[in-house]
MDTraj code that builds the backbone (N, CA, C; nanometers):
import mdtraj as md
import numpy as np

residues = "SER ARG SER SER GLU THR LEU GLN LEU SER SER VAL SER ALA GLN ILE TRP ARG LYS ARG GLU VAL VAL PHE TYR PRO THR LEU TRP GLU SER VAL ASN ARG MET ASN SER VAL GLY TRP ALA PHE LYS GLU TRP ALA VAL VAL VAL ASP ALA LEU LYS ALA GLY ARG GLN SER ILE ILE LEU ARG LYS GLY GLY VAL ALA GLU ARG GLY GLY GLU PHE ARG VAL ASP HIS ASP ARG PHE TRP LEU PHE PRO THR PHE GLU HIS GLN ASN ALA ALA GLU LEU LYS PRO GLU ALA HIS GLU THR LEU THR ARG LEU THR ARG GLU ALA PRO LYS ASP ARG THR VAL PRO ILE ASP THR LEU ALA GLU VAL GLU ARG VAL TRP PHE VAL ASP ASP LEU GLU ARG LEU HIS ALA LEU ASP HIS LEU CYS ILE TRP SER ARG ALA SER VAL GLU LYS ARG PHE ALA TYR GLY GLY LYS LEU GLY LEU TYR VAL ILE ALA VAL HIS THR ARG VAL LEU GLU LYS PRO ALA VAL ILE ALA ASP LEU PRO ARG TYR VAL GLY CYS ARG THR TRP VAL ASP LEU ASP ALA PRO ILE ALA PRO PRO PRO ALA PRO PRO THR THR ILE ARG CYS ALA ILE ALA ASP GLU VAL ALA ALA ILE LEU ALA ARG".split()
xyz = np.array([
    [-1.6115, -1.7046, -1.5666],
    [-1.4796, -1.7462, -1.5213],
    [-1.4178, -1.6378, -1.4368],
    [-1.3132, -1.6756, -1.3643],
    [-1.2511, -1.5789, -1.2748],
    [-1.1922, -1.4615, -1.3510],
    [-1.1444, -1.4863, -1.4745],
    [-1.0798, -1.3803, -1.5509],
    [-1.1755, -1.2698, -1.5901],
    [-1.3047, -1.2968, -1.5885],
    [-1.4009, -1.1943, -1.6273],
    [-1.4928, -1.1528, -1.5133],
    [-1.4645, -1.2053, -1.3952],
    [-1.5501, -1.1762, -1.2803],
    [-1.5382, -1.0297, -1.2405],
    [-1.6492, -0.9654, -1.2203],
    [-1.6492, -0.8278, -1.1727],
    [-1.6486, -0.8284, -1.0213],
    [-1.5496, -0.7611, -0.9625],
    [-1.5387, -0.7556, -0.8182],
    [-1.6382, -0.6567, -0.7618],
    [-1.6500, -0.6599, -0.6316],
    [-1.7423, -0.5724, -0.5624],
    [-1.7111, -0.4260, -0.5919],
    [-1.8136, -0.3466, -0.6223],
    [-1.7961, -0.2054, -0.6506],
    [-1.7949, -0.1266, -0.5217],
    [-1.7076, -0.0269, -0.5151],
    [-1.7128, 0.0690, -0.4064],
    [-1.7689, 0.1986, -0.4629],
    [-1.7817, 0.2981, -0.3777],
    [-1.8377, 0.4250, -0.4226],
    [-1.7410, 0.5010, -0.5115],
    [-1.6154, 0.4584, -0.5178],
    [-1.5179, 0.5366, -0.5929],
    [-1.4512, 0.4614, -0.7056],
    [-1.4660, 0.3293, -0.7129],
    [-1.3892, 0.2582, -0.8140],
    [-1.4541, 0.1267, -0.8524],
    [-1.4116, 0.0737, -0.9659],
    [-1.4477, -0.0614, -1.0055],
    [-1.3191, -0.1376, -1.0283],
    [-1.3190, -0.2671, -0.9925],
    [-1.2011, -0.3500, -1.0133],
    [-1.2452, -0.4734, -1.0901],
    [-1.1752, -0.5072, -1.1991],
    [-1.2170, -0.6174, -1.2836],
    [-1.1007, -0.7146, -1.3001],
    [-1.1290, -0.8448, -1.2817],
    [-1.0259, -0.9454, -1.3045],
    [-0.9919, -0.9526, -1.4524],
    [-0.8654, -0.9543, -1.4867],
    [-0.8223, -0.9758, -1.6247],
    [-0.6828, -1.0368, -1.6205],
    [-0.6758, -1.1688, -1.6337],
    [-0.5486, -1.2401, -1.6295],
    [-0.4706, -1.2050, -1.5031],
    [-0.5371, -1.2142, -1.3896],
    [-0.4824, -1.1878, -1.2579],
    [-0.4608, -1.0397, -1.2297],
    [-0.4664, -0.9548, -1.3316],
    [-0.4484, -0.8127, -1.3047],
    [-0.5818, -0.7492, -1.2718],
    [-0.5818, -0.6636, -1.1699],
    [-0.7020, -0.5900, -1.1328],
    [-0.6934, -0.4541, -1.1995],
    [-0.7858, -0.4263, -1.2891],
    [-0.7865, -0.2989, -1.3597],
    [-0.8600, -0.1973, -1.2744],
    [-0.7916, -0.0898, -1.2397],
    [-0.8470, 0.0093, -1.1471],
    [-0.8925, 0.1322, -1.2234],
    [-1.0153, 0.1721, -1.1976],
    [-1.0704, 0.2907, -1.2603],
    [-1.0962, 0.3970, -1.1546],
    [-1.0133, 0.5021, -1.1459],
    [-1.0407, 0.6088, -1.0496],
    [-1.1658, 0.6841, -1.0899],
    [-1.2269, 0.7467, -0.9921],
    [-1.3437, 0.8272, -1.0230],
    [-1.3027, 0.9487, -1.1046],
    [-1.3995, 1.0078, -1.1720],
    [-1.3721, 1.1290, -1.2486],
    [-1.3159, 1.2368, -1.1578],
    [-1.3689, 1.2451, -1.0349],
    [-1.3210, 1.3475, -0.9406],
    [-1.1714, 1.3311, -0.9160],
    [-1.1259, 1.2069, -0.8932],
    [-0.9841, 1.1851, -0.8679],
    [-0.9034, 1.2128, -0.9935],
    [-0.9543, 1.1754, -1.1097],
    [-0.8795, 1.1918, -1.2344],
    [-0.8523, 1.3377, -1.2675],
    [-0.9503, 1.4244, -1.2414],
    [-0.9339, 1.5644, -1.2796],
    [-0.8798, 1.6500, -1.1665],
    [-0.8575, 1.5903, -1.0507],
    [-0.8085, 1.6671, -0.9368],
    [-0.6757, 1.6144, -0.8846],
    [-0.5909, 1.5636, -0.9744],
    [-0.4680, 1.4987, -0.9302],
    [-0.3677, 1.5959, -0.8706],
    [-0.3831, 1.7249, -0.8952],
    [-0.2929, 1.8227, -0.8352],
    [-0.3482, 1.8772, -0.7044],
    [-0.4717, 1.8398, -0.6705],
    [-0.5341, 1.8903, -0.5496],
    [-0.4933, 1.8086, -0.4279],
    [-0.5321, 1.8575, -0.3118],
    [-0.4983, 1.7909, -0.1864],
    [-0.5646, 1.6537, -0.1779],
    [-0.5018, 1.5657, -0.1009],
    [-0.5499, 1.4286, -0.0840],
    [-0.5957, 1.4114, 0.0606],
    [-0.7166, 1.3621, 0.0792],
    [-0.7741, 1.3552, 0.2133],
    [-0.7943, 1.2161, 0.2675],
    [-0.7221, 1.1178, 0.2143],
    [-0.7343, 0.9814, 0.2647],
    [-0.5955, 0.9198, 0.2757],
    [-0.5859, 0.8180, 0.3597],
    [-0.4551, 0.7563, 0.3855],
    [-0.4687, 0.6049, 0.3973],
    [-0.3573, 0.5394, 0.3726],
    [-0.3463, 0.3934, 0.3715],
    [-0.2569, 0.3535, 0.4889],
    [-0.3098, 0.2782, 0.5817],
    [-0.2325, 0.2409, 0.7006],
    [-0.1336, 0.1287, 0.6678],
    [-0.0089, 0.1495, 0.7098],
    [0.0959, 0.0515, 0.6843],
    [0.2012, 0.0639, 0.7935],
    [0.2702, -0.0472, 0.8208],
    [0.3773, -0.0426, 0.9199],
    [0.4743, 0.0710, 0.8879],
    [0.5209, 0.1394, 0.9924],
    [0.6128, 0.2518, 0.9732],
    [0.7401, 0.2089, 0.9015],
    [0.7886, 0.0901, 0.9291],
    [0.9118, 0.0437, 0.8656],
    [0.8902, 0.0208, 0.7158],
    [0.7708, -0.0206, 0.6763],
    [0.7397, -0.0393, 0.5346],
    [0.7215, 0.0963, 0.4674],
    [0.6564, 0.1894, 0.5356],
    [0.6438, 0.3252, 0.4821],
    [0.7818, 0.3841, 0.4559],
    [0.8730, 0.3648, 0.5492],
    [1.0089, 0.4164, 0.5340],
    [1.0775, 0.3526, 0.4121],
    [1.0562, 0.2229, 0.3922],
    [1.1167, 0.1537, 0.2777],
    [1.0565, 0.2022, 0.1458],
    [0.9259, 0.2244, 0.1427],
    [0.8617, 0.2767, 0.0222],
    [0.9114, 0.4176, -0.0078],
    [0.9273, 0.4956, 0.0954],
    [0.9741, 0.6331, 0.0789],
    [1.1170, 0.6378, 0.0260],
    [1.1998, 0.5470, 0.0740],
    [1.3414, 0.5480, 0.0373],
    [1.3725, 0.4673, -0.0879],
    [1.2717, 0.3983, -0.1434],
    [1.2952, 0.3190, -0.2637],
    [1.3464, 0.1792, -0.2369],
    [1.3494, 0.1367, -0.1114],
    [1.3905, -0.0009, -0.0793],
    [1.2754, -0.0986, -0.1006],
    [1.1555, -0.0472, -0.1198],
    [1.0387, -0.1279, -0.1509],
    [0.9559, -0.0503, -0.2526],
    [0.8969, -0.1207, -0.3469],
    [0.8204, -0.0528, -0.4519],
    [0.6870, -0.1188, -0.4805],
    [0.6507, -0.2174, -0.3995],
    [0.5181, -0.2780, -0.4102],
    [0.4567, -0.2845, -0.2711],
    [0.3246, -0.2833, -0.2670],
    [0.2504, -0.3041, -0.1436],
    [0.1806, -0.4384, -0.1548],
    [0.1923, -0.5204, -0.0511],
    [0.1241, -0.6496, -0.0459],
    [0.0105, -0.6385, 0.0550],
    [-0.1081, -0.6826, 0.0164],
    [-0.2230, -0.6644, 0.1050],
    [-0.3192, -0.7814, 0.0955],
    [-0.3734, -0.8180, 0.2120],
    [-0.4777, -0.9206, 0.2179],
    [-0.6087, -0.8601, 0.2672],
    [-0.5991, -0.7725, 0.3658],
    [-0.7192, -0.7126, 0.4234],
    [-0.7201, -0.7278, 0.5732],
    [-0.7615, -0.6220, 0.6435],
    [-0.7676, -0.6254, 0.7887],
    [-0.9010, -0.6781, 0.8384],
    [-0.9060, -0.7147, 0.9656],
    [-1.0277, -0.7724, 1.0211],
    [-1.1418, -0.6713, 1.0237],
    [-1.1096, -0.5417, 1.0165],
    [-1.2132, -0.4388, 1.0183],
    [-1.2511, -0.3907, 0.8787],
    [-1.2006, -0.4557, 0.7727],
    [-1.2368, -0.4163, 0.6376],
    [-1.3842, -0.4478, 0.6125],
    [-1.4466, -0.3709, 0.5263],
    [-1.5846, -0.3979, 0.4903],
    [-1.5940, -0.5336, 0.4225],
    [-1.6718, -0.6236, 0.4822],
    [-1.6871, -0.7569, 0.4262],
    [-1.5634, -0.8427, 0.4393],
    [-1.4626, -0.7956, 0.5154],
    [-1.3399, -0.8712, 0.5325],
    [-1.2515, -0.8742, 0.4096],
    [-1.2842, -0.7914, 0.3090],
    [-1.2122, -0.7937, 0.1813],
    [-1.1451, -0.6598, 0.1553],
    [-1.0171, -0.6647, 0.1185],
    [-0.9443, -0.5435, 0.0827],
    [-0.9851, -0.4968, -0.0563],
    [-0.9961, -0.3646, -0.0731],
    [-1.0246, -0.3068, -0.2041],
    [-0.9349, -0.1849, -0.2251],
    [-0.8955, -0.1629, -0.3495],
    [-0.8169, -0.0451, -0.3823],
    [-0.9155, 0.0694, -0.4060],
    [-0.9413, 0.1458, -0.3033],
    [-1.0428, 0.2503, -0.3088],
    [-0.9944, 0.3791, -0.3755],
    [-0.8631, 0.3985, -0.3848],
    [-0.8088, 0.5231, -0.4397],
    [-0.6856, 0.4927, -0.5240],
    [-0.6591, 0.5774, -0.6230],
    [-0.5396, 0.5562, -0.7047],
    [-0.4210, 0.6370, -0.6543],
    [-0.4395, 0.7167, -0.5509],
    [-0.3280, 0.7823, -0.4813],
    [-0.3731, 0.8085, -0.3384],
    [-0.2777, 0.8036, -0.2473],
    [-0.3119, 0.8121, -0.1054],
    [-0.1860, 0.8408, -0.0240],
    [-0.2077, 0.9020, 0.0909],
    [-0.0978, 0.9207, 0.1852],
    [-0.0710, 0.7892, 0.2576],
    [0.0528, 0.7635, 0.2905],
    [0.0887, 0.6473, 0.3717],
    [0.0851, 0.6876, 0.5188],
    [0.0064, 0.6162, 0.5946],
    [-0.0177, 0.6441, 0.7361],
    [0.0654, 0.5443, 0.8170],
    [0.1800, 0.5865, 0.8730],
    [0.2672, 0.4920, 0.9431],
    [0.2085, 0.4460, 1.0757],
    [0.2083, 0.3150, 1.0969],
    [0.1604, 0.2579, 1.2227],
    [0.2746, 0.1855, 1.2929],
    [0.2662, 0.1807, 1.4237],
    [0.3741, 0.1205, 1.5024],
    [0.3292, -0.0042, 1.5778],
    [0.1985, -0.0235, 1.5901],
    [0.1485, -0.1437, 1.6557],
    [0.1703, -0.2658, 1.5672],
    [0.2002, -0.3770, 1.6302],
    [0.2126, -0.5070, 1.5631],
    [0.3369, -0.5204, 1.4756],
    [0.4219, -0.4181, 1.4675],
    [0.5452, -0.4361, 1.3901],
    [0.6293, -0.5471, 1.4540],
    [0.6843, -0.6316, 1.3717],
    [0.7522, -0.7508, 1.4220],
    [0.8732, -0.7806, 1.3343],
    [0.9903, -0.7792, 1.3940],
    [1.1134, -0.8029, 1.3188],
    [1.1137, -0.9390, 1.2495],
    [1.0447, -1.0359, 1.3074],
    [1.0428, -1.1702, 1.2501],
    [0.9751, -1.1734, 1.1134],
    [0.8947, -1.0733, 1.0827],
    [0.8249, -1.0690, 0.9540],
    [0.9010, -0.9892, 0.8490],
    [1.0186, -0.9409, 0.8857],
    [1.0978, -0.8568, 0.7958],
    [1.2304, -0.9235, 0.7620],
    [1.2880, -0.8834, 0.6501],
    [1.4223, -0.9284, 0.6166],
    [1.5215, -0.8701, 0.7174],
    [1.6324, -0.9381, 0.7425],
    [1.7292, -0.8898, 0.8425],
    [1.7774, -0.7477, 0.8176],
    [1.7896, -0.7065, 0.6911],
    [1.8409, -0.5728, 0.6618],
    [1.7439, -0.4625, 0.7041],
    [1.6201, -0.4985, 0.7377],
    [1.5226, -0.3986, 0.7820],
    [1.5162, -0.3863, 0.9335],
    [1.5857, -0.4730, 1.0046],
    [1.5736, -0.4749, 1.1504],
    [1.6273, -0.3476, 1.2159],
    [1.7388, -0.2982, 1.1676],
    [1.7962, -0.1769, 1.2258],
    [1.7018, -0.0577, 1.2084],
    [1.6402, -0.0475, 1.0908],
    [1.5448, 0.0609, 1.0666],
    [1.4244, 0.0470, 1.1581],
    [1.3768, -0.0757, 1.1769],
    [1.2636, -0.0992, 1.2665],
    [1.2966, -0.0531, 1.4083],
    [1.4155, -0.0853, 1.4556],
    [1.4566, -0.0441, 1.5896],
    [1.4609, 0.1081, 1.6009],
    [1.5163, 0.1733, 1.4993],
    [1.5254, 0.3204, 1.5020],
    [1.3880, 0.3848, 1.5004],
    [1.3010, 0.3379, 1.4127],
    [1.1684, 0.3976, 1.4026],
    [1.0852, 0.3741, 1.5282],
    [1.1018, 0.2586, 1.5886],
    [1.0311, 0.2311, 1.7138],
    [1.0777, 0.3259, 1.8231],
    [1.2074, 0.3507, 1.8256],
    [1.2643, 0.4439, 1.9251],
    [1.2151, 0.5860, 1.9008],
    [1.1980, 0.6236, 1.7729],
    [1.1599, 0.7599, 1.7375],
    [1.0092, 0.7801, 1.7252],
    [0.9305, 0.6774, 1.7534],
    [0.7855, 0.6873, 1.7367],
    [0.7282, 0.8007, 1.8217],
    [0.6338, 0.8784, 1.7673],
    [0.5738, 0.9889, 1.8428],
    [0.5115, 0.9409, 1.9731],
    [0.5314, 1.0177, 2.0763],
    [0.4749, 0.9836, 2.2083],
    [0.3567, 1.0736, 2.2433],
    [0.3175, 1.1620, 2.1513],
    [0.2162, 1.2622, 2.1824],
    [0.0881, 1.2439, 2.1019],
    [0.0579, 1.1213, 2.0593],
    [-0.0646, 1.0908, 1.9858],
    [-0.0743, 1.1715, 1.8559],
    [0.0385, 1.1829, 1.7867],
    [0.0403, 1.2462, 1.6555],
    [0.0963, 1.1476, 1.5533],
    [0.0726, 1.1780, 1.4265],
    [0.1227, 1.0940, 1.3173],
    [0.1880, 1.1842, 1.2133],
    [0.3160, 1.1620, 1.1815],
    [0.3801, 1.2396, 1.0744],
    [0.3469, 1.1797, 0.9380],
    [0.2862, 1.2594, 0.8524],
    [0.2494, 1.2150, 0.7171],
    [0.3376, 1.2887, 0.6170],
    [0.4159, 1.2149, 0.5389],
    [0.5014, 1.2829, 0.4408],
    [0.5152, 1.2107, 0.3081],
    [0.4542, 1.0920, 0.2935],
    [0.4750, 1.0132, 0.1727],
    [0.3430, 0.9844, 0.1024],
    [0.3340, 1.0296, -0.0216],
    [0.2181, 1.0039, -0.1060],
    [0.2500, 0.8881, -0.1992],
    [0.1639, 0.7889, -0.2024],
    [0.1799, 0.6757, -0.2940],
    [0.0791, 0.6879, -0.4067],
    [0.1238, 0.6600, -0.5293],
    [0.0346, 0.6616, -0.6452],
    [0.0373, 0.5239, -0.7113],
    [-0.0800, 0.4705, -0.7349],
    [-0.0939, 0.3353, -0.7886],
    [-0.0693, 0.3348, -0.9391],
    [0.0152, 0.2421, -0.9821],
    [0.0375, 0.2224, -1.1244],
    [-0.0447, 0.1059, -1.1777],
    [-0.0323, -0.0095, -1.1130],
    [-0.1106, -0.1270, -1.1527],
    [-0.1338, -0.2132, -1.0305],
    [-0.2380, -0.2970, -1.0382],
    [-0.2756, -0.3843, -0.9267],
    [-0.3001, -0.5246, -0.9790],
    [-0.2511, -0.6241, -0.9040],
    [-0.2747, -0.7645, -0.9369],
    [-0.3237, -0.8377, -0.8131],
    [-0.4031, -0.9410, -0.8331],
    [-0.4266, -1.0378, -0.7265],
    [-0.3513, -1.1640, -0.7661],
    [-0.2543, -1.2028, -0.6843],
    [-0.1651, -1.3135, -0.7196],
    [-0.1963, -1.4327, -0.6301],
    [-0.2401, -1.5433, -0.6914],
    [-0.2739, -1.6632, -0.6148],
    [-0.1730, -1.7751, -0.6386],
    [-0.0542, -1.7379, -0.6839],
    [0.0549, -1.8328, -0.7061],
    [0.1716, -1.7900, -0.6184],
    [0.2036, -1.8713, -0.5175],
    [0.3051, -1.8330, -0.4199],
    [0.4428, -1.8164, -0.4827],
    [0.4767, -1.8996, -0.5796],
    [0.6071, -1.8883, -0.6430],
    [0.6210, -1.7558, -0.7185],
    [0.5133, -1.7094, -0.7789],
    [0.5180, -1.5794, -0.8457],
    [0.5378, -1.4675, -0.7437],
    [0.4749, -1.4794, -0.6296],
    [0.4964, -1.3796, -0.5243],
    [0.6414, -1.3799, -0.4788],
    [0.6979, -1.4975, -0.4598],
    [0.8378, -1.5050, -0.4173],
    [0.9310, -1.4452, -0.5230],
    [0.8906, -1.4461, -0.6484],
    [0.9730, -1.3864, -0.7544],
    [0.9804, -1.2341, -0.7412],
    [0.8902, -1.1762, -0.6604],
    [0.8908, -1.0317, -0.6358],
    [0.9658, -0.9965, -0.5078],
    [1.0356, -1.0940, -0.4518],
    [1.1009, -1.0778, -0.3216],
    [1.1937, -0.9563, -0.3157],
    [1.2616, -0.9252, -0.4250],
    [1.3584, -0.8154, -0.4256],
    [1.2914, -0.6778, -0.4221],
    [1.1603, -0.6747, -0.4351],
    [1.0884, -0.5473, -0.4397],
    [1.0226, -0.5112, -0.3062],
    [1.0488, -0.5902, -0.2019],
    [0.9891, -0.5599, -0.0715],
    [1.0811, -0.6040, 0.0408],
    [1.0505, -0.5574, 0.1615],
    [1.1326, -0.5917, 0.2785],
    [1.0694, -0.7020, 0.3625],
    [0.9538, -0.7551, 0.3202],
    [0.8909, -0.8643, 0.3941],
    [0.9744, -0.9913, 0.3805],
    [0.9815, -1.0702, 0.4861],
    [1.0499, -1.1995, 0.4798],
    [0.9648, -1.2979, 0.3996],
    [1.0283, -1.4001, 0.3489],
    [0.9544, -1.5024, 0.2737],
    [0.8492, -1.5679, 0.3620],
    [0.8843, -1.5930, 0.4887],
    [0.7888, -1.6563, 0.5807],
    [0.6663, -1.5685, 0.6019],
    [0.6874, -1.4370, 0.6090],
    [0.5764, -1.3443, 0.6273],
    [0.4856, -1.3431, 0.5050],
    [0.5457, -1.3429, 0.3870],
    [0.4667, -1.3457, 0.2637],
    [0.3826, -1.4733, 0.2580],
    [0.4421, -1.5845, 0.2970],
    [0.3694, -1.7116, 0.2950],
    [0.2542, -1.7105, 0.3946],
    [0.2757, -1.6527, 0.5119],
    [0.1701, -1.6450, 0.6129],
    [0.0544, -1.5582, 0.5644],
    [0.0874, -1.4436, 0.5066],
    [-0.0157, -1.3532, 0.4567],
    [-0.0889, -1.4145, 0.3369],
    [-0.0155, -1.4860, 0.2543],
    [-0.0736, -1.5516, 0.1374],
    [-0.1861, -1.6473, 0.1792],
    [-0.1649, -1.7204, 0.2879],
    [-0.2609, -1.8231, 0.3316],
    [-0.3629, -1.7712, 0.4319],
    [-0.3478, -1.6493, 0.4799],
    [-0.4339, -1.5956, 0.5854],
    [-0.5812, -1.5922, 0.5415],
    [-0.6668, -1.6326, 0.6332],
    [-0.8103, -1.6239, 0.6100],
    [-0.8685, -1.7322, 0.5214],
    [-0.7865, -1.8259, 0.4801],
    [-0.8375, -1.9370, 0.4006],
    [-0.8462, -1.9107, 0.2512],
    [-0.8308, -1.7853, 0.2095],
    [-0.8311, -1.7520, 0.0675],
    [-0.6876, -1.7302, 0.0235],
    [-0.6354, -1.8187, -0.0602],
    [-0.4970, -1.8117, -0.1008],
    [-0.4761, -1.6962, -0.1986],
    [-0.3755, -1.6118, -0.1685],
    [-0.3435, -1.5030, -0.2593],
    [-0.3222, -1.3714, -0.1867],
    [-0.2599, -1.2779, -0.2570],
    [-0.2360, -1.1438, -0.2059],
    [-0.2539, -1.0428, -0.3189],
    [-0.3000, -0.9249, -0.2819],
    [-0.2970, -0.8146, -0.3764],
    [-0.1546, -0.7596, -0.3836],
    [-0.1084, -0.7346, -0.5037],
    [0.0210, -0.6709, -0.5271],
    [-0.0073, -0.5363, -0.5934],
    [0.0346, -0.4292, -0.5288],
    [0.0085, -0.2947, -0.5779],
    [0.1421, -0.2295, -0.6118],
    [0.1650, -0.2031, -0.7391],
    [0.2868, -0.1333, -0.7809],
    [0.2642, 0.0162, -0.7642],
    [0.3523, 0.0806, -0.6885],
    [0.3351, 0.2229, -0.6596],
    [0.4656, 0.2980, -0.6811],
    [0.4520, 0.4270, -0.7012],
    [0.5664, 0.5167, -0.6874],
    [0.5291, 0.6163, -0.5787],
    [0.6272, 0.6772, -0.5181],
    [0.6009, 0.7650, -0.4049],
    [0.6574, 0.9047, -0.4277],
    [0.5938, 0.9997, -0.3631],
    [0.6407, 1.1376, -0.3583],
    [0.6497, 1.1772, -0.2116],
    [0.7504, 1.2547, -0.1761],
    [0.7756, 1.2858, -0.0353],
    [0.7741, 1.4369, -0.0121],
    [0.7020, 1.4767, 0.0904],
    [0.6995, 1.6169, 0.1295],
    [0.8340, 1.6591, 0.1883],
    [0.8723, 1.7827, 0.1664],
    [0.9962, 1.8327, 0.2272],
    [0.9840, 1.8374, 0.3790],
    [0.8645, 1.8677, 0.4280],
    [0.8389, 1.8719, 0.5716],
    [0.7110, 1.7952, 0.6001],
    [0.7142, 1.6990, 0.6946],
    [0.5942, 1.6187, 0.7228],
    [0.4773, 1.7041, 0.7706],
    [0.3579, 1.6590, 0.7361],
    [0.2363, 1.7163, 0.7932],
    [0.2042, 1.6335, 0.9173],
    [0.2070, 1.6949, 1.0321],
    [0.1838, 1.6236, 1.1576],
    [0.0364, 1.6365, 1.1940],
    [-0.0320, 1.5221, 1.2028],
    [-0.1743, 1.5222, 1.2323],
    [-0.2010, 1.4522, 1.3649],
    [-0.3157, 1.4786, 1.4230],
    [-0.3552, 1.4119, 1.5474],
    [-0.3938, 1.2673, 1.5180],
    [-0.3521, 1.1756, 1.6038],
    [-0.3872, 1.0342, 1.5903],
    [-0.5230, 1.0128, 1.6574],
    [-0.6292, 1.0311, 1.5807],
    [-0.7643, 1.0292, 1.6346],
    [-0.8104, 0.8868, 1.6663],
    [-0.9004, 0.8721, 1.7636],
    [-0.9528, 0.7384, 1.7972],
    [-1.0137, 0.6656, 1.6779],
    [-1.0723, 0.7382, 1.5842],
    [-1.1361, 0.6716, 1.4697],
    [-1.0352, 0.6138, 1.3708],
    [-0.9074, 0.6472, 1.3868],
    [-0.8045, 0.5885, 1.3016],
    [-0.7601, 0.4506, 1.3513],
    [-0.7992, 0.4173, 1.4736],
    [-0.7541, 0.2929, 1.5364],
    [-0.8284, 0.1730, 1.4765],
    [-0.7609, 0.0594, 1.4698],
    [-0.8252, -0.0633, 1.4235],
    [-0.7558, -0.1232, 1.3034],
    [-0.7841, -0.2508, 1.2780],
    [-0.7197, -0.3232, 1.1683],
    [-0.7944, -0.2980, 1.0377],
    [-0.7850, -0.1753, 0.9900],
    [-0.8441, -0.1374, 0.8620],
    [-0.7361, -0.0734, 0.7773],
    [-0.7561, -0.0726, 0.6481],
    [-0.6568, -0.0163, 0.5574],
    [-0.6731, 0.1337, 0.5410],
    [-0.7955, 0.1779, 0.5120],
    [-0.8191, 0.3157, 0.4715],
    [-0.8724, 0.4008, 0.5856],
    [-0.8216, 0.5241, 0.5947],
    [-0.8766, 0.6216, 0.6889],
    [-0.8953, 0.7540, 0.6152],
    [-1.0046, 0.8200, 0.6454],
    [-1.0301, 0.9542, 0.5912],
    [-0.9710, 1.0565, 0.6870],
    [-0.8810, 1.1381, 0.6369],
    [-0.8150, 1.2372, 0.7212],
    [-0.9096, 1.3520, 0.7522],
    [-0.8881, 1.4157, 0.8680],
    [-0.9708, 1.5300, 0.9058],
    [-0.9570, 1.6458, 0.8077],
    [-0.8367, 1.6624, 0.7539],
    [-0.8123, 1.7696, 0.6573],
    [-0.7211, 1.7160, 0.5473],
    [-0.7496, 1.7474, 0.4207],
    [-0.6637, 1.7011, 0.3104],
    [-0.5266, 1.7673, 0.3152],
    [-0.4290, 1.6999, 0.2550],
    [-0.2907, 1.7475, 0.2530],
    [-0.2475, 1.7648, 0.1083],
    [-0.1858, 1.8774, 0.0775],
    [-0.1404, 1.9049, -0.0589],
    [-0.0212, 1.8162, -0.0934],
    [-0.0194, 1.7567, -0.2142],
    [0.0888, 1.6662, -0.2530],
    [0.2124, 1.7411, -0.3004],
    [0.3285, 1.6733, -0.2984],
    [0.4510, 1.7302, -0.3564],
    [0.4486, 1.7148, -0.5077],
    [0.5467, 1.7721, -0.5795],
    [0.5515, 1.7617, -0.7258],
    [0.5591, 1.6169, -0.7733],
    [0.5068, 1.5909, -0.8920],
    [0.5056, 1.4559, -0.9488],
    [0.6408, 1.4215, -1.0095],
    [0.6808, 1.2928, -1.0036],
    [0.8058, 1.2493, -1.0672],
    [0.7866, 1.2309, -1.2170],
    [0.8962, 1.2131, -1.2938],
    [0.8839, 1.1883, -1.4379],
    [0.8053, 1.0604, -1.4666],
    [0.7333, 1.0582, -1.5772],
    [0.6517, 0.9426, -1.6138],
    [0.7352, 0.8164, -1.6278],
    [0.8577, 0.8281, -1.6777],
    [0.9420, 0.7093, -1.6971],
    [0.9711, 0.6406, -1.5647],
    [0.9915, 0.7181, -1.4593],
    [1.0150, 0.6607, -1.3272],
    [0.8891, 0.5907, -1.2788],
    [0.7745, 0.6531, -1.3042],
    [0.6483, 0.5997, -1.2568],
    [0.6172, 0.4644, -1.3188],
    [0.6508, 0.4444, -1.4447],
    [0.6109, 0.3239, -1.5164],
    [0.7060, 0.2068, -1.4969],
    [0.8292, 0.2336, -1.4564],
    [0.9319, 0.1294, -1.4542],
    [0.8957, 0.0130, -1.3631],
    [0.8511, 0.0404, -1.2422],
    [0.8211, -0.0660, -1.1467],
    [0.7035, -0.1499, -1.1934],
    [0.5974, -0.0844, -1.2401],
    [0.4807, -0.1586, -1.2875],
    [0.5181, -0.2516, -1.4014],
    [0.6013, -0.2049, -1.4915],
    [0.6447, -0.2878, -1.6041],
    [0.7270, -0.4067, -1.5561],
    [0.8115, -0.3824, -1.4556],
    [0.8944, -0.4916, -1.4024],
    [0.8067, -0.5985, -1.3366],
    [0.7118, -0.5550, -1.2538],
    [0.6225, -0.6511, -1.1878],
    [0.5425, -0.7288, -1.2916],
    [0.4881, -0.6608, -1.3905],
    [0.4098, -0.7271, -1.4942],
    [0.4922, -0.8323, -1.5672],
    [0.6175, -0.8004, -1.5972],
    [0.7041, -0.8950, -1.6682],
    [0.7317, -1.0183, -1.5825],
    [0.7521, -0.9989, -1.4523],
    [0.7791, -1.1119, -1.3624],
    [0.6566, -1.2008, -1.3509],
    [0.5396, -1.1412, -1.3344],
    [0.4179, -1.2194, -1.3155],
    [0.3747, -1.2899, -1.4440],
    [0.4225, -1.2425, -1.5569],
    [0.3851, -1.3024, -1.6861],
    [0.4690, -1.4237, -1.7207],
    [0.5744, -1.4490, -1.6439],
    [0.6631, -1.5600, -1.6767],
    [0.5939, -1.6953, -1.6564],
])
top = md.Topology()
chain = top.add_chain()
for i, resn in enumerate(residues, 1):
    res = top.add_residue(resn, chain, resSeq=i)
    for name in ("N", "CA", "C"):
        top.add_atom(name, md.element.get_by_symbol(name[0]), res)
traj = md.Trajectory(xyz[None], top)
């Protein structure tokens, strides 16, 4: 049955279906090196990165990019830098309250082929949600418009979206990296040329609150 189906294994993790929740197992290397530098990043619209950083959004919704391995998104890491992207950002896919931020970030986008990295996301729990009404119940936790969520839900013929509950940590000063040609494309994960040291961790109570809220909503 789907509840016991083992998903495709990657070199770093296993994901197992269990009542719609995807149980993520980080590698031993990641588990024992949580204070060490992080050398991978998750590509996301700059306006969404800004919302995650500021606490206006606390979940990541993902279907998978056309350049993903096998066309399927996988949670390859339990913590990662957020890599802000400016291509394809579209106000029509965002709630009206995010439009002003989108305009500002577009105006301030780097013109010198660099990327400012300052936000580390850490995964608390992951679900694959194939019920649109349950996704809409999480509307207050993201800046995506309802129409955008519905479009992403149905994209590619497979109904559903991954919901990733995260908390974020922010560097006092961004690490500015070169926007290399190999970072280009509709893929989620990129390996950075050099790892970046993370900021201090938040209290455990803060980390668990969002995951518990999402779990309670999806259990209704």
